[in-house]
C-alpha positions in Angstrom: 64.7 -66.3 -166.0 61.0 -67.0 -165.6 60.3 -63.3 -165.0 62.1 -62.4 -168.3 60.0 -64.9 -170.2 56.8 -63.6 -168.7 57.8 -60.0 -169.5 58.6 -60.9 -173.1 55.2 -62.6 -173.4 53.4 -59.6 -172.0 55.3 -57.3 -174.3 54.3 -59.4 -177.3 50.6 -59.4 -176.2 50.7 -55.6 -175.7 52.2 -55.0 -179.1 49.6 -57.3 -180.6 46.8 -55.4 -178.9 48.2 -52.0 -179.9 49.2 -53.0 -183.4 46.2 -51.3 -185.2 47.2 -48.0 -183.5 50.9 -48.5 -184.0 50.4 -48.9 -187.8 49.1 -45.4 -188.0 52.4 -43.9 -186.7 54.8 -42.6 -189.4 57.6 -45.0 -188.6 59.1 -46.4 -191.8 58.2 -43.2 -193.7 60.4 -40.7 -192.0 62.8 -38.4 -193.9 66.1 -40.2 -194.3 64.5 -43.7 -194.7 65.6 -45.3 -198.0 62.8 -46.5 -200.3 63.4 -47.7 -203.8 60.7 -49.1 -206.1 60.9 -50.3 -209.6 58.5 -52.4 -211.8 59.0 -55.7 -210.1 61.3 -54.9 -207.1 61.0 -52.7 -204.0 63.6 -52.1 -201.4 63.0 -50.4 -198.0 65.7 -49.6 -195.5 64.3 -47.5 -192.7 67.6 -46.3 -191.2 66.2 -43.2 -189.4 63.3 -45.2 -188.0 65.8 -47.8 -186.6 67.9 -45.1 -185.0 64.9 -43.5 -183.3 63.6 -46.9 -182.0 67.1 -47.7 -180.7 67.3 -44.4 -178.8 63.8 -44.8 -177.3 64.5 -48.4 -176.2 67.9 -47.3 -174.8 66.3 -44.6 -172.7 63.5 -47.0 -171.5 65.9 -49.8 -170.6 68.2 -47.4 -168.7 65.3 -46.1 -166.7 64.6 -49.6 -165.4 68.2 -50.4 -164.6 
């Protein structure tokens, strides 16, 4: 349990350090992502981005199994 908490903490730190570079990636703006904007309302549903992130995480986690 302690190893899991340490790994989660390291992952959060790594994401925090890499955040300026991760923002430049086109995630959330891929074809198939739903984006609706009106005068006082905007709705974003990045379905394709979620699917791609899910596939990447599945492959990574299966490699460490």
